[in-house]
Backbone as CSV, one residue per row, in Angstrom:
resi,resn,N_x,N_y,N_z,CA_x,CA_y,CA_z,C_x,C_y,C_z
1,MET,0.830,-1.213,0.000,0.000,0.000,0.000,0.858,1.254,0.000
2,TYR,2.067,1.168,0.556,2.864,2.366,0.759,3.880,2.583,-0.353
3,SER,4.146,3.867,-0.619,5.325,4.264,-1.370,6.335,4.760,-0.343
4,SER,7.510,4.152,-0.309,8.496,4.493,0.708,9.146,5.827,0.380
5,LEU,9.342,6.644,1.415,10.027,7.920,1.253,11.009,8.050,2.403
6,LYS,12.301,7.868,2.123,13.307,7.890,3.174,14.102,9.186,3.199
7,THR,14.186,9.872,2.086,14.964,11.106,2.039,14.135,12.190,1.376
8,PRO,14.372,13.448,1.749,13.620,14.537,1.121,13.848,14.578,-0.385
9,GLY,12.806,14.882,-1.095,12.906,15.036,-2.534,12.235,16.329,-2.945
10,SER,11.733,16.366,-4.154,11.037,17.543,-4.638,9.706,17.717,-3.908
11,VAL,9.457,18.938,-3.416,8.187,19.232,-2.756,7.032,19.063,-3.738
12,ARG,7.256,19.483,-4.964,6.212,19.330,-5.984,5.910,17.858,-6.234
13,ARG,6.949,17.060,-6.354,6.739,15.629,-6.618,6.041,14.973,-5.442
14,LEU,6.426,15.312,-4.220,5.792,14.732,-3.038,4.290,14.974,-3.060
15,HIS,3.891,16.215,-3.313,2.464,16.534,-3.301,1.740,15.946,-4.511
16,ASP,2.391,15.902,-5.654,1.750,15.289,-6.814,1.500,13.803,-6.578
17,GLN,2.435,13.129,-5.908,2.230,11.719,-5.571,1.013,11.554,-4.660
18,ILE,0.898,12.439,-3.684,-0.232,12.361,-2.757,-1.541,12.634,-3.481
19,TYR,-1.558,13.645,-4.352,-2.773,13.963,-5.098,-3.174,12.835,-6.045
20,ALA,-2.189,12.007,-6.430,-2.474,10.871,-7.315,-2.908,9.634,-6.539
21,GLY,-2.973,9.736,-5.203,-3.482,8.638,-4.399,-2.431,7.793,-3.718
22,GLU,-1.145,8.121,-3.874,-0.119,7.342,-3.186,-0.152,7.624,-1.686
23,VAL,0.163,6.596,-0.921,0.293,6.716,0.530,1.787,6.637,0.832
24,LEU,2.354,7.736,1.277,3.796,7.809,1.483,4.147,7.394,2.909
25,HIS,5.100,6.498,3.035,5.592,6.022,4.326,6.967,6.644,4.551
26,LEU,7.063,7.527,5.528,8.298,8.257,5.808,9.012,7.585,6.966
27,THR,10.223,7.144,6.714,11.006,6.441,7.727,12.385,7.083,7.836
28,ASP,13.077,6.733,8.922,14.461,7.177,9.129,14.590,8.694,9.130
29,LEU,13.596,9.380,9.712,13.653,10.832,9.853,13.777,11.158,11.345
30,PRO,14.955,11.561,11.804,15.135,11.846,13.234,14.109,12.821,13.817
31,PRO,13.650,13.848,13.086,12.644,14.735,13.692,11.324,14.039,14.032
32,VAL,10.976,12.963,13.332,9.759,12.222,13.665,9.952,11.498,14.998
33,SER,11.105,10.865,15.166,11.404,10.213,16.440,11.417,11.222,17.580
34,ALA,11.919,12.428,17.312,11.947,13.471,18.344,10.534,13.900,18.726
35,LEU,9.635,13.982,17.747,8.243,14.324,18.051,7.590,13.236,18.895
36,VAL,7.838,11.979,18.559,7.272,10.871,19.329,7.781,10.904,20.762
37,GLU,9.083,11.108,20.935,9.665,11.164,22.288,9.046,12.305,23.094
38,PHE,8.923,13.474,22.477,8.315,14.616,23.164,6.860,14.309,23.529
39,THR,6.107,13.723,22.600,4.679,13.498,22.816,4.448,12.452,23.896
40,ARG,5.275,11.417,23.935,5.149,10.442,25.022,5.333,11.125,26.380
41,ALA,6.368,11.937,26.497,6.602,12.632,27.766,5.434,13.558,28.089
42,PHE,4.887,14.190,27.068,3.773,15.121,27.245,2.549,14.402,27.805
43,VAL,2.147,13.285,27.189,0.935,12.603,27.643,1.161,11.897,28.976
44,GLU,2.361,11.388,29.204,2.637,10.734,30.480,2.572,11.726,31.628
45,ASP,3.012,12.951,31.376,2.894,13.996,32.394,1.437,14.435,32.555
46,ALA,0.742,14.610,31.440,-0.640,15.105,31.485,-1.594,14.105,32.124
47,LEU,-1.336,12.810,31.957,-2.251,11.788,32.454,-1.756,11.111,33.736
48,HIS,-0.662,11.579,34.285,-0.151,11.050,35.553,-1.252,11.101,36.622
49,PRO,-1.404,10.072,37.439,-0.490,8.951,37.719,-0.755,7.694,36.901
50,TRP,-1.604,7.756,35.883,-1.963,6.565,35.122,-1.082,6.424,33.882
51,ALA,-0.731,5.196,33.557,-0.026,4.935,32.305,-0.970,5.248,31.147
52,PRO,-0.559,6.071,30.177,-1.496,6.516,29.134,-2.222,5.384,28.408
53,GLN,-1.528,4.307,28.087,-2.178,3.224,27.341,-3.143,2.402,28.193
54,GLU,-3.116,2.598,29.513,-3.975,1.829,30.401,-4.993,2.702,31.129
55,ILE,-5.134,3.937,30.710,-5.967,4.879,31.456,-7.439,4.476,31.451
56,HIS,-7.886,3.751,30.426,-9.288,3.310,30.372,-9.638,2.361,31.516
57,ARG,-8.630,1.790,32.151,-8.880,0.887,33.278,-9.213,1.658,34.569
58,HIS,-8.944,2.939,34.573,-9.030,3.710,35.807,-10.098,4.804,35.781
59,LEU,-10.476,5.276,34.588,-11.413,6.386,34.486,-12.668,5.970,33.736
60,SER,-13.787,6.568,34.111,-15.032,6.350,33.378,-14.940,6.995,31.997
61,HIS,-15.923,6.675,31.143,-15.908,7.275,29.806,-15.925,8.798,29.876
62,SER,-16.791,9.365,30.697,-16.880,10.830,30.776,-15.588,11.427,31.325
63,GLU,-14.972,10.749,32.282,-13.698,11.245,32.808,-12.605,11.176,31.754
64,GLN,-12.588,10.098,30.973,-11.620,10.009,29.874,-11.841,11.129,28.862
65,ALA,-13.103,11.348,28.477,-13.403,12.387,27.490,-12.901,13.745,27.961
66,ASN,-13.091,14.057,29.239,-12.648,15.341,29.772,-11.131,15.434,29.813
67,ARG,-10.473,14.376,30.309,-9.010,14.415,30.399,-8.376,14.475,29.009
68,PHE,-8.917,13.709,28.070,-8.364,13.710,26.721,-8.564,15.063,26.054
69,SER,-9.724,15.686,26.267,-9.972,17.000,25.692,-8.978,18.025,26.218
70,GLN,-8.723,18.002,27.523,-7.735,18.913,28.106,-6.351,18.672,27.513
71,CYS,-6.009,17.397,27.371,-4.706,17.030,26.821,-4.582,17.471,25.360
72,GLN,-5.631,17.264,24.590,-5.611,17.669,23.179,-5.448,19.175,23.032
73,ASN,-6.177,19.930,23.831,-6.090,21.390,23.738,-4.709,21.888,24.141
74,ALA,-4.146,21.300,25.190,-2.816,21.716,25.626,-1.767,21.358,24.578
75,PHE,-1.903,20.187,23.960,-0.944,19.780,22.926,-1.040,20.692,21.712
76,ALA,-2.263,20.997,21.284,-2.446,21.870,20.124,-1.889,23.261,20.368
77,SER,-1.849,23.694,21.636,-1.349,25.022,21.984,0.139,25.031,22.311
78,SER,0.768,23.874,22.341,2.151,23.763,22.770,3.117,24.304,21.719
79,ALA,3.909,25.290,22.104,4.910,25.838,21.186,5.954,24.791,20.841
80,GLU,6.314,23.945,21.809,7.322,22.925,21.525,6.787,21.878,20.562
81,ALA,5.505,21.486,20.694,4.923,20.542,19.739,4.953,21.126,18.336
82,ARG,4.608,22.402,18.200,4.651,23.047,16.877,6.077,23.087,16.329
83,GLN,7.054,23.361,17.196,8.447,23.380,16.751,8.892,22.005,16.273
84,ARG,8.470,20.959,16.999,8.830,19.597,16.591,8.204,19.255,15.237
85,TRP,6.950,19.657,15.042,6.281,19.402,13.768,6.949,20.199,12.651
86,GLN,7.316,21.440,12.927,7.988,22.259,11.921,9.321,21.636,11.507
87,ALA,10.031,21.045,12.466,11.302,20.400,12.131,11.098,19.248,11.154
88,ILE,9.982,18.518,11.291,9.680,17.446,10.350,9.439,18.017,8.956
89,ILE,8.621,19.055,8.887,8.314,19.675,7.599,9.581,20.195,6.927
90,GLU,10.419,20.857,7.691,11.660,21.395,7.118,12.601,20.280,6.673
91,SER,12.580,19.136,7.393,13.438,18.019,6.990,13.010,17.438,5.647
92,LEU,11.759,17.682,5.258,11.254,17.227,3.962,11.477,18.261,2.861
93,GLY,12.123,19.352,3.212,12.424,20.381,2.217,11.282,21.319,1.913
94,ILE,10.243,21.320,2.757,9.084,22.176,2.546,9.296,23.480,3.300
95,ALA,9.182,24.608,2.607,9.358,25.915,3.243,8.137,26.241,4.091
96,VAL,8.369,26.740,5.302,7.257,27.014,6.211,6.390,28.169,5.725
97,ASP,6.909,29.006,4.828,6.085,30.067,4.234,5.101,29.507,3.209
98,ASP,5.355,28.293,2.749,4.560,27.714,1.663,3.466,26.761,2.135
99,LEU,3.438,26.476,3.451,2.542,25.445,3.946,1.602,26.009,5.002
100,ALA,0.334,25.606,4.933,-0.656,25.926,5.967,-1.121,24.626,6.610
101,CYS,-1.241,24.630,7.942,-1.635,23.433,8.684,-2.846,23.733,9.547
102,ASP,-3.636,22.692,9.847,-4.644,22.870,10.876,-4.031,22.455,12.218
103,ARG,-4.824,22.338,13.276,-4.273,22.101,14.603,-3.562,20.753,14.667
104,LEU,-2.569,20.672,15.540,-1.903,19.412,15.823,-2.807,18.621,16.760
105,HIS,-3.097,17.401,16.398,-4.147,16.658,17.102,-3.621,15.350,17.667
106,LEU,-3.865,15.118,18.942,-3.634,13.818,19.559,-4.940,13.028,19.506
107,ARG,-4.871,11.819,18.996,-6.047,10.958,18.921,-5.949,9.897,20.014
108,PHE,-6.990,9.798,20.821,-7.085,8.758,21.847,-8.211,7.808,21.456
109,GLN,-7.893,6.532,21.372,-8.916,5.530,21.087,-8.836,4.458,22.175
110,PRO,-9.672,4.584,23.212,-9.601,3.625,24.322,-10.045,2.220,23.914
111,HIS,-9.541,1.255,24.648,-10.044,-0.120,24.542,-11.532,-0.154,24.869
112,ARG,-12.280,-0.936,24.101,-13.686,-1.209,24.395,-13.922,-2.706,24.201
113,GLU,-14.727,-3.279,25.073,-15.133,-4.656,24.833,-15.951,-4.709,23.543
114,PRO,-15.873,-5.820,22.792,-16.508,-5.872,21.469,-17.977,-5.446,21.435
115,GLN,-18.756,-5.776,22.441,-20.180,-5.436,22.431,-20.499,-4.191,23.262
116,GLN,-19.478,-3.529,23.781,-19.708,-2.373,24.650,-20.155,-1.168,23.836
117,VAL,-21.190,-0.500,24.310,-21.678,0.718,23.668,-21.287,1.901,24.536
118,ALA,-20.636,2.894,23.944,-20.212,4.080,24.687,-20.671,5.320,23.940
119,PRO,-20.883,6.426,24.635,-21.226,7.676,23.957,-20.175,8.028,22.913
120,ARG,-20.615,8.717,21.863,-19.739,8.982,20.726,-19.037,10.340,20.857
121,ALA,-18.371,10.570,21.989,-17.613,11.808,22.163,-16.476,11.866,21.152
122,ARG,-16.208,13.056,20.619,-15.164,13.190,19.608,-13.781,12.867,20.156
123,THR,-13.591,12.981,21.470,-12.279,12.722,22.055,-12.006,11.241,22.308
124,THR,-13.014,10.367,22.179,-12.811,8.947,22.487,-13.323,8.004,21.402
125,ALA,-14.111,8.479,20.480,-14.809,7.580,19.553,-13.875,7.005,18.490
126,THR,-14.212,5.804,18.036,-13.596,5.245,16.837,-14.290,5.886,15.639
127,ILE,-13.517,6.571,14.809,-14.093,7.376,13.738,-14.635,6.483,12.620
128,ALA,-15.835,6.811,12.153,-16.492,6.022,11.119,-15.846,6.249,9.743
129,PHE,-16.182,5.370,8.825,-15.708,5.440,7.435,-16.049,6.799,6.833
130,HIS,-15.080,7.425,6.171,-15.325,8.724,5.533,-14.139,9.110,4.656
131,ARG,-14.343,10.095,3.838,-13.252,10.865,3.238,-13.267,12.229,3.911
132,ASP,-12.112,12.778,4.258,-12.086,14.124,4.830,-12.721,15.137,3.885
133,THR,-12.521,14.934,2.596,-13.013,15.892,1.608,-14.538,15.926,1.533
134,TRP,-15.224,14.902,2.029,-16.693,14.970,2.073,-17.156,16.140,2.924
135,GLY,-16.380,16.512,3.929,-16.765,17.628,4.784,-16.060,18.925,4.459
136,SER,-14.769,18.841,4.057,-13.962,20.055,3.897,-13.985,20.625,2.481
137,ASN,-14.162,19.739,1.462,-14.077,20.138,0.062,-12.730,20.755,-0.290
138,ILE,-11.680,20.370,0.424,-10.331,20.848,0.099,-9.552,19.659,-0.454
139,TYR,-9.353,19.658,-1.759,-8.768,18.511,-2.440,-7.248,18.599,-2.526
140,ALA,-6.689,19.722,-2.075,-5.241,19.864,-1.952,-4.781,19.534,-0.536
141,GLN,-5.603,18.847,0.232,-5.288,18.542,1.629,-4.466,17.260,1.739
142,THR,-3.383,17.352,2.510,-2.567,16.193,2.860,-2.794,15.846,4.325
143,ASN,-3.027,14.578,4.611,-3.161,14.078,5.980,-1.843,13.454,6.418
144,TRP,-1.435,13.754,7.653,-0.218,13.194,8.241,-0.619,12.433,9.506
145,TRP,-0.058,11.242,9.690,-0.464,10.397,10.830,0.729,9.600,11.328
146,ALA,0.856,9.513,12.671,1.960,8.756,13.267,1.520,8.163,14.600
147,PRO,1.892,6.915,14.903,1.611,6.348,16.219,2.601,6.890,17.248
148,ILE,2.122,7.070,18.473,2.990,7.522,19.549,3.503,6.329,20.353
149,TYR,2.677,5.302,20.515,3.084,4.036,21.114,2.854,2.942,20.065
150,PRO,3.444,1.768,20.241,3.266,0.705,19.245,1.791,0.389,19.001
151,ILE,1.485,0.076,17.761,0.126,-0.253,17.348,0.106,-1.659,16.761
152,THR,-1.101,-2.173,16.598,-1.316,-3.456,15.925,-2.465,-3.274,14.945
153,ALA,-2.769,-4.319,14.187,-3.890,-4.255,13.238,-5.214,-4.041,13.946
154,GLY,-5.286,-4.339,15.244,-6.503,-4.127,16.009,-6.526,-2.821,16.778
155,ARG,-5.482,-2.025,16.630,-5.378,-0.761,17.367,-4.766,0.283,16.435
156,THR,-5.538,0.663,15.406,-5.035,1.582,14.391,-6.223,2.117,13.611
157,PHE,-5.990,2.554,12.382,-7.071,2.876,11.459,-6.780,2.190,10.138
158,ALA,-7.768,2.146,9.267,-7.621,1.448,7.995,-7.848,2.407,6.842
159,LEU,-7.054,2.250,5.808,-7.245,2.948,4.539,-7.884,1.993,3.531
160,TYR,-8.625,2.571,2.579,-9.303,1.793,1.537,-8.785,2.255,0.172
161,PRO,-7.530,1.911,-0.154,-6.922,2.458,-1.372,-7.618,2.038,-2.656
162,ASP,-8.310,0.873,-2.652,-8.963,0.455,-3.886,-10.230,1.251,-4.177
163,LEU,-10.652,2.109,-3.236,-11.822,2.964,-3.449,-11.431,4.382,-3.858
164,TRP,-10.150,4.586,-4.139,-9.640,5.922,-4.449,-10.415,6.589,-5.583
165,GLN,-10.689,5.881,-6.635,-11.358,6.450,-7.813,-12.832,6.052,-7.901
166,ARG,-13.360,5.394,-6.884,-14.746,4.921,-6.957,-15.667,5.881,-6.227
167,ALA,-16.699,6.354,-6.911,-17.703,7.208,-6.278,-18.541,6.364,-5.325
168,LEU,-18.713,6.874,-4.103,-19.463,6.178,-3.067,-20.662,7.009,-2.655
169,LEU,-21.774,6.342,-2.386,-22.944,7.055,-1.877,-22.647,7.546,-0.465
170,ASN,-22.906,8.830,-0.233,-22.580,9.403,1.068,-23.501,10.580,1.353
171,SER,-23.447,11.063,2.590,-24.373,12.108,3.035,-23.801,13.518,2.940
172,SER,-22.744,13.704,2.144,-22.082,15.017,2.122,-22.991,16.140,1.627
173,VAL,-23.956,15.844,0.768,-24.810,16.905,0.240,-25.594,17.604,1.343
174,ASP,-25.860,16.906,2.438,-26.623,17.476,3.547,-25.737,17.900,4.719
175,PHE,-24.429,17.879,4.526,-23.513,18.165,5.631,-23.250,19.664,5.714
176,ASP,-23.618,20.267,6.832,-23.506,21.715,7.007,-22.320,22.035,7.918
177,MET,-21.137,22.160,7.337,-19.936,22.432,8.127,-20.036,23.756,8.870
178,ARG,-20.689,24.725,8.291,-20.823,26.019,8.963,-21.562,25.868,10.293
179,ALA,-22.659,25.119,10.304,-23.411,24.907,11.539,-22.606,24.099,12.546
180,ILE,-21.848,23.104,12.068,-21.012,22.291,12.955,-19.971,23.160,13.646
181,LEU,-19.294,24.013,12.894,-18.261,24.866,13.473,-18.854,25.859,14.467
182,GLN,-20.005,26.406,14.139,-20.641,27.357,15.055,-20.969,26.692,16.385
183,ARG,-21.522,25.483,16.350,-21.833,24.764,17.586,-20.586,24.412,18.374
184,SER,-19.568,23.950,17.677,-18.338,23.537,18.336,-17.655,24.724,19.015
185,HIS,-17.614,25.862,18.340,-16.986,27.043,18.920,-17.794,27.583,20.096
186,ARG,-19.102,27.487,20.011,-19.964,28.024,21.066,-19.991,27.134,22.307
187,ASP,-20.099,25.804,22.086,-20.384,24.899,23.194,-19.243,23.946,23.530
188,GLY,-18.148,23.991,22.774,-17.039,23.087,23.030,-17.013,21.925,22.059
189,ARG,-15.825,21.349,21.910,-15.605,20.326,20.893,-16.523,19.124,21.055
190,ASN,-16.760,18.680,22.287,-17.584,17.495,22.501,-19.081,17.774,22.438
191,ALA,-19.464,19.034,22.192,-20.880,19.339,21.978,-21.360,18.758,20.644
192,VAL,-20.418,18.506,19.743,-20.717,17.855,18.462,-20.103,16.468,18.532
193,ASP,-20.919,15.422,18.499,-20.342,14.091,18.676,-19.665,13.616,17.389
194,ALA,-18.974,12.479,17.508,-18.135,12.007,16.415,-18.929,11.679,15.162
195,ASP,-20.202,11.323,15.312,-21.006,10.990,14.137,-21.562,12.231,13.447
196,GLU,-21.836,13.272,14.224,-22.308,14.526,13.638,-21.192,15.275,12.926
197,ALA,-19.947,15.023,13.317,-18.824,15.842,12.865,-18.360,15.515,11.450
198,ILE,-18.844,14.419,10.870,-18.426,14.025,9.525,-19.625,13.525,8.728
199,PRO,-19.575,13.641,7.396,-20.574,12.967,6.560,-20.361,11.454,6.615
200,HIS,-21.373,10.707,6.184,-21.308,9.255,6.338,-21.555,8.506,5.038
201,LEU,-21.001,7.309,4.991,-21.212,6.376,3.896,-22.661,5.898,3.913
202,LEU,-23.281,5.824,2.730,-24.674,5.396,2.621,-24.816,4.120,1.794
203,GLU,-23.767,3.343,1.706,-23.830,2.042,1.047,-22.949,1.068,1.819
204,ALA,-23.091,-0.198,1.530,-22.318,-1.221,2.244,-20.949,-1.400,1.588
205,ILE,-19.919,-1.351,2.404,-18.555,-1.632,1.960,-17.995,-2.724,2.862
206,GLU,-17.434,-3.761,2.259,-16.912,-4.872,3.044,-15.732,-4.392,3.889
207,PRO,-15.765,-4.618,5.214,-14.665,-4.167,6.072,-13.307,-4.717,5.653
208,GLU,-13.294,-5.926,5.089,-12.017,-6.538,4.715,-11.322,-5.801,3.571
209,ARG,-12.021,-4.876,2.920,-11.358,-4.077,1.886,-10.403,-3.060,2.497
210,GLY,-10.591,-2.765,3.781,-9.697,-1.837,4.455,-8.342,-2.475,4.733
211,VAL,-7.298,-1.670,4.620,-5.933,-2.114,4.906,-5.478,-1.429,6.179
212,ALA,-5.271,-2.212,7.233,-4.866,-1.642,8.511,-3.489,-1.002,8.392
213,VAL,-3.354,0.196,8.938,-2.069,0.900,8.953,-1.256,0.378,10.126
214,GLU,-0.156,-0.285,9.835,0.739,-0.824,10.856,2.145,-0.295,10.585
215,ILE,2.490,0.781,11.247,3.825,1.354,11.129,4.396,1.529,12.532
216,GLU,5.705,1.681,12.600,6.383,1.767,13.889,6.394,3.205,14.403
217,PRO,6.355,3.380,15.729,6.596,4.727,16.270,7.935,5.260,15.764
218,GLY,7.925,6.514,15.350,9.100,7.103,14.723,8.989,7.184,13.220
219,SER,7.951,6.565,12.663,7.663,6.712,11.228,6.334,7.435,11.070
220,LEU,6.044,7.852,9.854,4.932,8.765,9.581,4.370,8.414,8.222
221,ILE,3.048,8.531,8.059,2.487,8.394,6.716,1.826,9.707,6.301
222,ALA,1.818,9.930,5.009,1.161,11.095,4.412,0.269,10.584,3.292
223,PHE,-0.992,11.066,3.275,-1.936,10.612,2.255,-2.964,11.700,2.006
224,SER,-3.619,11.619,0.888,-4.617,12.620,0.517,-5.837,12.545,1.417
225,GLY,-6.398,13.722,1.744,-7.658,13.770,2.474,-8.813,13.184,1.693
226,ALA,-8.604,12.906,0.410,-9.640,12.276,-0.408,-9.637,10.758,-0.302
227,HIS,-8.677,10.178,0.421,-8.669,8.733,0.623,-9.757,8.331,1.621
228,ALA,-10.483,7.274,1.329,-11.436,6.710,2.280,-10.669,6.034,3.405
229,HIS,-11.108,6.270,4.640,-10.455,5.649,5.785,-11.432,5.572,6.952
230,ALA,-11.078,4.760,7.944,-11.950,4.550,9.099,-11.132,4.012,10.251
231,GLY,-11.547,4.320,11.465,-10.917,3.731,12.631,-11.239,2.249,12.720
232,VAL,-10.298,1.484,13.268,-10.505,0.059,13.534,-10.936,-0.082,14.985
233,GLY,-12.033,-0.783,15.237,-12.507,-0.969,16.601,-11.428,-1.570,17.485
234,ASN,-11.170,-0.935,18.621,-10.046,-1.321,19.474,-10.526,-2.138,20.666
235,SER,-10.241,-3.437,20.652,-10.499,-4.284,21.816,-9.225,-5.036,22.187
236,THR,-8.091,-4.341,22.080,-6.775,-4.962,22.281,-6.282,-4.879,23.715
237,GLY,-6.995,-4.162,24.594,-6.563,-4.027,25.972,-5.724,-2.798,26.252
238,LEU,-5.370,-2.047,25.206,-4.584,-0.827,25.366,-5.245,0.325,24.615
239,THR,-5.157,1.514,25.178,-5.628,2.709,24.479,-4.639,3.074,23.386
240,ARG,-5.148,3.348,22.197,-4.287,3.802,21.095,-4.134,5.324,21.167
241,ILE,-2.888,5.789,21.083,-2.592,7.220,21.094,-1.765,7.522,19.856
242,SER,-2.246,8.445,19.051,-1.573,8.766,17.797,-1.607,10.273,17.552
243,PHE,-0.748,10.688,16.649,-0.624,12.095,16.252,-1.158,12.244,14.843
244,GLU,-1.867,13.345,14.596,-2.307,13.619,13.235,-2.452,15.118,13.012
245,THR,-2.320,15.499,11.777,-2.635,16.857,11.373,-2.876,16.854,9.866
246,ARG,-3.283,17.987,9.347,-3.550,18.138,7.924,-2.851,19.393,7.420
247,SER,-2.483,19.408,6.160,-1.774,20.567,5.608,-2.215,20.833,4.176
248,ILE,-1.896,22.048,3.735,-2.161,22.464,2.354,-0.939,23.219,1.843
249,LEU,-0.434,22.845,0.708,0.580,23.639,0.023,-0.142,24.863,-0.527
250,ILE,0.167,26.027,0.019,-0.709,27.196,-0.112,-1.053,27.535,-1.554
251,ASN,-0.095,27.542,-2.440,-0.377,27.964,-3.816,-1.185,26.937,-4.602
252,ASP,-1.278,25.714,-4.074,-2.033,24.696,-4.798,-3.534,24.917,-4.717
253,LEU,-4.014,25.538,-3.632,-5.457,25.705,-3.483,-6.032,26.658,-4.528
254,PRO,-5.527,27.906,-4.644,-6.070,28.770,-5.702,-5.680,28.295,-7.100
255,GLY,-4.593,27.495,-7.187,-4.171,26.976,-8.485,-4.988,25.802,-8.971
256,GLY,-5.906,25.311,-8.136,-6.777,24.212,-8.537,-6.115,22.849,-8.520
257,LEU,-4.945,22.730,-7.867,-4.270,21.443,-7.802,-4.826,20.634,-6.632
258,GLY,-4.734,19.322,-6.756,-5.222,18.458,-5.689,-5.794,17.178,-6.256
259,ALA,-6.313,16.356,-5.369,-6.959,15.118,-5.786,-8.250,15.412,-6.542
260,PHE,-8.686,14.455,-7.352,-9.930,14.596,-8.090,-11.117,14.377,-7.152
261,ASN,-12.150,15.169,-7.310,-13.370,15.015,-6.516,-14.263,13.983,-7.185
262,VAL,-14.307,12.783,-6.613,-15.123,11.730,-7.223,-16.542,11.696,-6.676
263,ASP,-16.762,12.187,-5.433,-18.089,11.990,-4.836,-18.420,12.973,-3.726
264,GLY,-17.767,14.127,-3.682,-18.051,15.114,-2.648,-19.093,16.123,-3.101
265,HIS,-20.110,16.372,-2.251,-21.206,17.256,-2.638,-21.571,18.264,-1.539
266,ALA,-20.704,18.424,-0.530,-21.017,19.338,0.575,-21.053,20.784,0.077
267,PRO,-21.818,21.654,0.742,-21.981,23.031,0.246,-20.862,23.990,0.618
268,TRP,-19.946,23.590,1.513,-18.941,24.527,2.013,-17.529,23.983,1.842
269,MET,-16.554,24.900,1.790,-15.152,24.553,1.950,-14.601,25.392,3.105
270,THR,-13.527,24.909,3.746,-13.124,25.474,5.033,-11.652,25.899,5.083
271,PRO,-11.245,26.872,4.295,-9.825,27.288,4.340,-9.426,27.927,5.660
272,GLY,-10.378,28.474,6.407,-10.044,29.163,7.645,-9.550,28.256,8.746
273,LEU,-9.682,26.922,8.584,-9.175,25.993,9.587,-7.657,25.837,9.525
274,PHE,-7.045,26.375,8.485,-5.604,26.201,8.265,-4.882,27.529,8.486
275,ARG,-3.674,27.424,9.057,-2.838,28.607,9.305,-1.452,28.394,8.691
276,ARG,-0.902,29.491,8.142,0.454,29.406,7.585,1.434,29.044,8.697
277,MET,2.298,28.101,8.410,3.204,27.599,9.426,4.176,28.661,9.911
278,SER,4.601,29.548,9.047,5.642,30.511,9.422,5.157,31.566,10.400
279,ASP,3.903,31.998,10.289,3.451,33.122,11.114,2.061,32.950,11.708
280,GLY,1.400,31.821,11.447,0.088,31.563,12.031,-1.060,32.304,11.367
281,LYS,-0.812,32.991,10.261,-1.885,33.713,9.590,-2.836,32.721,8.920
282,ARG,-4.139,32.990,9.051,-5.131,32.066,8.491,-5.040,32.026,6.962
283,LEU,-5.242,30.822,6.426,-5.135,30.616,4.980,-6.160,31.459,4.229
284,ASN,-7.366,31.569,4.760,-8.378,32.352,4.043,-7.972,33.818,3.926
285,GLU,-7.287,34.363,4.932,-6.834,35.747,4.882,-5.710,35.912,3.862
286,ILE,-4.838,34.923,3.773,-3.752,34.965,2.794,-4.311,34.978,1.383
287,LEU,-5.357,34.186,1.148,-5.894,34.010,-0.200,-7.077,34.920,-0.506
288,GLY,-7.523,35.701,0.492,-8.645,36.600,0.262,-9.990,35.896,0.244
289,PHE,-10.090,34.770,0.967,-11.344,34.038,1.070,-12.008,34.346,2.406
290,GLY,-13.264,33.877,2.566,-13.885,33.858,3.869,-13.381,32.672,4.668
291,PHE,-13.598,32.719,5.989,-13.187,31.592,6.836,-13.805,30.295,6.313
292,ILE,-15.078,30.362,5.954,-15.757,29.251,5.310,-16.416,29.797,4.059
293,GLU,-16.247,29.087,2.949,-16.675,29.588,1.632,-17.648,28.625,0.979
294,PRO,-18.636,29.133,0.230,-19.459,28.228,-0.580,-18.574,27.450,-1.540
295,TYR,-18.848,26.167,-1.703,-18.064,25.338,-2.593,-18.797,25.168,-3.913
296,ARG,-18.067,25.404,-4.974,-18.620,25.210,-6.318,-17.853,24.078,-6.986
297,ARG,-18.536,22.970,-7.159,-17.903,21.794,-7.765,-17.576,22.079,-9.217
298,PRO,-16.325,21.876,-9.650,-15.984,22.097,-11.060,-16.865,21.251,-11.970
299,GLU,-17.216,21.817,-13.108,-18.123,21.118,-14.024,-17.538,19.813,-14.520
300,SER,-16.195,19.731,-14.558,-15.562,18.515,-15.078,-15.597,17.366,-14.098
301,CYS,-15.952,17.644,-12.799,-15.958,16.595,-11.789,-17.258,15.798,-11.841
């Protein structure tokens, strides 16, 4: 499934590969290992006295949701976390003036017994099948993902690379990102649950078509936000903790570069969620857009 990327190459080629559907596996990059080391220390301090991977044994679901939310907000605001992420980007030869990123996100996926039903809080839920582009309509979006502790096929997420060019029935036409953002900003992130926060698949897809992402801590994958993916239900006995963020090569958005839109029909696009890495200026302000803009699907799509 992966195209290996061990050394920095052309920034243009890297993004063109991603827009063409390749999943890049980045290995042997010391800044990635440094980010993992920092993040482990961060969560171990934030969740003390409990071992982060075993915290579900000690706290109720609501207590986990609250602690994870606090941890996520502190991590996203951490200057050192941003510096560690910037070092990774620079090691790939990408200029920080040329890239816009959304928040740095820690994902917590607690162990659940197979038949256990838990509230769908955004800080604890296993994310359902989706393409990011069903909600964002940003086809120049790159997703970055890395495990912080070791993962297995039962404690990760799955990509569906064979669905890259296949149009899927989904609920994006009725997905109102503007209303979601307004609620989230007003009432807090968990006021919008994990199922409300994304459009959904409206047809049956065999789970075995998914390819579980199994990479080592210290490595990183990059893939298009247009790839179909889903969380894998975790009943492995350990909480999965991973790092993720999304980025846009700034000039590609107004230039119309990016993955092909095979099945996205949402009414909005969301450039305001991204900030230029060098100075934190919002992407919509750089490009003269609104924070959230009406999306007009190209006639050729």
